[in-house]
N, C-alpha and C positions, 0 to 999 in steps of 0.2 A: 449673377447679372441677368437682367431681363433681356431676352433676345431682341426685343423691339428697340432697345437702346444701343445696340451694337452699330458702330459706324460702318459705312461701306468699305473704307480703307482697312478697318480692323478685320472685317470678314475676308477681304482679299489676302491680307497678310497671314491670317490663320489658315486659309486654304493653301497658300504657298508652303507654309511650314509643314502641314500634314502631307502635302504632295512630295516634298523633299524627303520626308521621313520614309515614305513608301518607296521612293526611288533608291534610297540607301539600303532598304531591306532587300529589294530586288537585286541590287549589286551583290549583296551578301549571299544571296541564294544562287548566284551565277558567277562564282569567283574566277572562272576560266574564260568568261566571255569578254573579248577585247572591245566589242562595241557596247558601250554602256548607255546607249540611248534608251530612254524610258520605255518606249513602245517595243523595242527589240527585246529588252529584258523581260517585259511583261508577257510578250508572246512566248518566249522560251520558258518562263516560269509556269505559265498556264498549261503547257504541255506536260509538265512534270508534277504539278501540284494541283490537285482537284479543288482545293480551297481557293486558290487564286483564280482558277478557271471560272468559279462561280461569281467572282466580282470583276471578271475580265472586261465585260462590256461597260460597266460603270467606270472603271479606271481608264478605258480608252476615251470615254467622253470627258472625263476629268482632265486627261492629257490635252485635249483640244482646248478646254477652258483655260488651263494653265498657260498654254501658248498664247492665247488671246490676252491674258492678264499681263504676261511678261513682255510680249513684243509690241503691245499696243499701249504700254504705259506712257502717259504724257510726260510726267516728270516724277521725281522722287516722292513716294507716298501718295501718288495720284494715279488712279486707274480709270481707264475709259469704260471698263465694264467690271462689275463685281458679282461674285457668286451669291446665291441665295443662302439664307441661314440653313435651310434643309440640306443643300449641297455641302456646306461646310461641316455640318454635324455628321453627315454620312461619310465624308472622306476622313474626318478625324476618327470616326469609329473604325473604319477599315484600317487606318494606320495603327490604331491601338491594338487591334486583335492580330494583325500581321506581325507586330513587334513582339507580342506575347501569345503565340499560337498555343492551342490546347496541347496538353501532354498526352502521351499514348494512353495513360490510365483513364482519361476522360472519355475516350471513344471506344475503349476495349470492352468486350463482353465480360461483365463482372464475374459471372458464375462460369467457371471452367470445369467441365465434366471430364475427368480423367479415368482411364481404365488401365488394368494391368496386362502384362504380356500373356497371362494365362486366363484372362477373361474369355468365357465361351463366346463364340461368334453369335450364337443364338441370343445371348444377352446384349451384345453390341447392336444387333438388329432391333431388338426390343427397345433399347434406349433411343435409337434413331426414330422409331415409330412413335414413341411417347413424348418426344421433345422436338424442339426446332433445330437441334444441333445435328450437323453431319460431318463434323471433324472432332477427333478426340486425341489429345496427347496421350501416348502410351508410356507408362513408367514401369521400371523394375528396380527394386531396392532404392526407391526414391530418386532414381536417375532417369532422365528422359531417354527413350529409345527411338521412337518415330511418331509421326503424325498419321493416325488412321483416318482415311477420308472415304467418303461415299464412292469416289472414283476408284480407289484402291480395292474396296470391298466388291464393287461391280466387276473389276478385272479378275479378282480371285474367283468369283462365282463363275465368270465366263470360262476361265481355265479349268475349273472343276467340272463344268458341264462337258467340255471337250474331252476331258479325261474320263468321262462317265463316272465321276465320283462326286455326286452332288449332295451327299449326306453331310449334315452339319454336326453329326455326333462326334464328339471328341475334338472338334476343330476350335482353335483358340486364336486370339488376336495376333499372336506371333506368326501364325500362318499367312497373314495378310502382308506382313512386312516386305517380303520380296516384290510385292506388286505396288509398293509405294515409291515415289521418287526419293532419291537419297538426299537431295538438297531442297526439300520443299518447305522448310521452316527455318526461321531465325529467332534468336532470343534477344530481347531488347531491354534496356534499363528502364525502369518506371519513370525516370525523369526525362526521357527522350521526348521531343516534341514531334508533331505530325509531319513537319517538313523534313526532318531528319529521317523519319520512317519512310516517307515517300521517296526519298533519295535512294534508300536501300532497295525498294521495289523497282525503281527505275534502273538501278545498276544490275539487278537480277535480270530484268527484261532485256537490257542491252547484251547481257552474257547468255541470252537464250535459256535462262533458268526460270521455271515456273514456280513462283513462290506462293504456296498455299496459305500461309498464315505467319503471323509474328506473335510469339508468346512473350508476354510481359512478366518479368520477375523483378525482384528488388535491384539486382545488379546485372541483369542480363545473362545469368548463368543457367545452364540446363540442370544444374544440381539443386536449384532453388525451387520452391513451391510456385506454381504458376498463379499470377494475380489476375490475369486477363488474357484474352486472345483477340487478335485483330485480323480480319480477312480483307482481301482486296475490295470486297463489296462494302465493307465498313468505310473504307477511304472514299469510295465513289459516292456514298450517300451522305458523307459528312457535310454539314453546313457550318463553315467557319464562323460566320457572324452569329449563329445560334449558340455555339459553344463559348465564344468569347464574351467577356463581360462588356455590357453596354456602358459606354462612357456617359458621364453626366452631362446633360445639356448645360451650356454656359449660362 
């Protein structure tokens, strides 16, 4: 359909449908919230989900427009004000991508560099210097052992200096394990979406646990080969509308 041929009433009704879809999604993301007002749910969701935070301002403006449409309706199918086609397409696109958020595999770092428990620390430092990675899943007998991080390596080096034992000779990745947080990684199913993952990060935050990374595998098991890794920075930088499919213009 040519956008110029869409009637004002059709635009208003399409806007209402998309708005209601988003409202339903926000309710789904906040099942324990007794106040199901759109703006309240939007505010709560934006604090937990970076993707919604990115469209927070737009949705606040759309909420004002929706109130004007609903409360200033003259009679059935007759609106005193109507949204522009651009506003309708934008809110429809937001509704579409919120309903089908990207899976964790779409935002995960595809190439996961793993190391063994007996990998020399000199080799670990070399890999860090030659790549952009500063976190490495450590495996032994194909089973995950711990996540080696730049912070853990620094802590180990600091302790070695205090003990006047700064030689790297014979030192291996396993020596760093005591300096890493016990609960700093989770394993997630490749079919999980980013909202579910952000809920995990939020839960860890509420429990005062620092989650360094989420490792993606086929079924979320530490016994499986890692398919990708996601850090908190990946979630901060994600642009939901960039990863979501753009809906076709009417």
